[in-house]
Steps between C-alpha positions, in 0.01 A plus 500: 500500500778751581679437173186546296421821696845634426408497127226754569699741719446854377681695785846390651551622849821519709514283799443795749146561338403123532191597704128550471543844637694615199242375254271815525806701401446380157124421456169521712365215297190667374546376146371824351812552270409168334123494508426874444825641361523739784698527834319487836537777756737311714723384199877551559531526112826284516393212271369458145162330444670208328684426839150454672365141484179343616563231754265305734571776754414788266680743285867584562857455392665164529808566728797262545374390840358158602285542818378256751183651634206368700567178695822548693711195590813704604536247783606242231783700366623217285211538263603851416854407497445238227242723320745795472781266378278345232362844392865632443597174302183539284532868421759670270512845647441641850174397638473619866312271762274684733315337803194645661498386854356559850850445621426212728749265333783772453723366774879577454563147393230499234616842375845371471380209288293730267802733460714206401246411218477864360152595624503884447198665665252497778168653526454487878142541638523629864144455632549684839761643717345398837546140574155456656337645186712284285397183680136587470535555118754223426505251787864539578770742626654764279830501706733388207277652229599839635866392493467370129555838330831540653603143420373546146693827434821371675494205253474724191147415392270760356231583755145668479253505790124517499260567798126523512311758687224307662273719711469368865794272441792661328471871505727803474688434815625158388553596140732786631695261718549257219628802277724607789635151530579488128636839490759411752626221268491694172286803418502396139301171556192536263187489704139455406210618717209289392131563585315203647167395368254264684550146411466141647516512877545876516199561290338698797807735503455825305748628243711801594399853400684750278586704807648195676717386210630856444597548865662154498697591188621810658601305806699265294678775326570673842658178620767544233409264218556669165343251259134478595195414300142468570296210375134381453418860453153411347399385842523838664509745210152473344423849373693750257551717815650205687750448225587856465582513881697169470705610221558841648625343825719208393569578127411288201829308528406372846177343389555139455 
């Protein structure tokens, strides 16, 4: 699959951009340049329409990144070791390997194994800063998950971090603490502040408001992180006035 995908690549990225965070630097995946011959309001205008493809996930460029997302078996590091080695053997050019993970399996031993195999990048989902909240959401401690960013950076991996603002669970105080923690490691770590939407066992929990998201964004920036984007914006920005306030506050380049 990786070798077949390589034949469709339309954008080759350097290793330091092997993240999902950097994807919206190039395209906001609306597909208007292909379907209507015009650029969307948030379009970065960096790609030509012929670089935009239709995939099962929608419109966008095919970047030279192989991503493992969804089910996370980071505790079985040997799977990713073998997969990364086989991807490198099957592809002719640089194809970066990205693992989306909750961090539970990212022990120093497993990280060393993954580094030896040439895995490139981690998309780390930090669910909460407070251990009690994390246990309620995930059923386990976050003790070494909070240590993982430093371990990842020290081993030369590319790192991006995502956190959800969940009203009543993970609000601005915890988001700010996560940002402060990351800022002490490296202020350049790409960070996405994502808006929660009600689903599954949290269906009765409301989505955050525009004001809550903007205040949390400002808190993250005040904590020292320099590369910050806001995601799931359609959840809290529902009117033209909302979008005007959002873009005026964070800027178009910070909308993920």
